[in-house]
N, C-alpha and C positions, 0 to 999 in steps of 0.2 A: 537530451542528447540524441543525435541521429534521427530527428523528427519523430521522437517517441514522447510519451507522457509519464509524468510522475505526480507526486502530491506533496503538499506541505500541511502540517497540522500545527496550529498555534494553541497555546495554553496560557491563559492569563495575559494575552497580548504579546506573548513571546514565542518565537519559533521553538517547537517542541520536537517535531519530527520532520526531517527533510528526506524524502524517499524518491530519488530520481530514477531508480530502476526497480524491477520486479523483485520483491523479497522472496526468500526461500529458494531461489533458483541461482545456478552458477552464472557468472558473467555479469555484465553491466548493461543489459538491454532494458529499456523502459517498456512501458505498456504500449500496445499498438494503438489504442484509442483513449480519448479523454474519459469516455464512459467506463472503460475497464479500470483506469486509475481511480475513478470516483467510487466504484464498487468496493475496491480494496480499502480505500480511505475510510469508507463508512464502517467496515468491519473493524478496522483499527480504532476508530472513534468509540464504537460500542465497547471494545475491550478496555479502553482507557476509562470509560465511564463505570465499568464494572470493577475497576481497580487492578486490572491485569497489566502490570508493568514489569518487563517490557511487553508491549502488545504484539507478540510474535504471530506471524502468519505462516501456515504450513502449505506445502505443495498441494495437499488434499483440498484445503480451503480454496486455493486458487483455481483448482479444477472444478470444484462445486460452483464457483462464481463464473465459470466459463471464460476465464481470462488467459488460460494456457491450454495447450493440447494435452 
């Protein structure tokens, strides 16, 4: 939405997560770049592989990934 980016994660061929906006932040704004969305999707995938369900992302993690101010 609004020329921003999000991500989708599939599990066993089925849509598992549809994230059109930045998690952990108020509002419904997406990521500024495809690279930013990909960074967060990779973290979420790692959490899923470790068994962290739901694979929540914190504001601190977003800052460490340099996807928010």
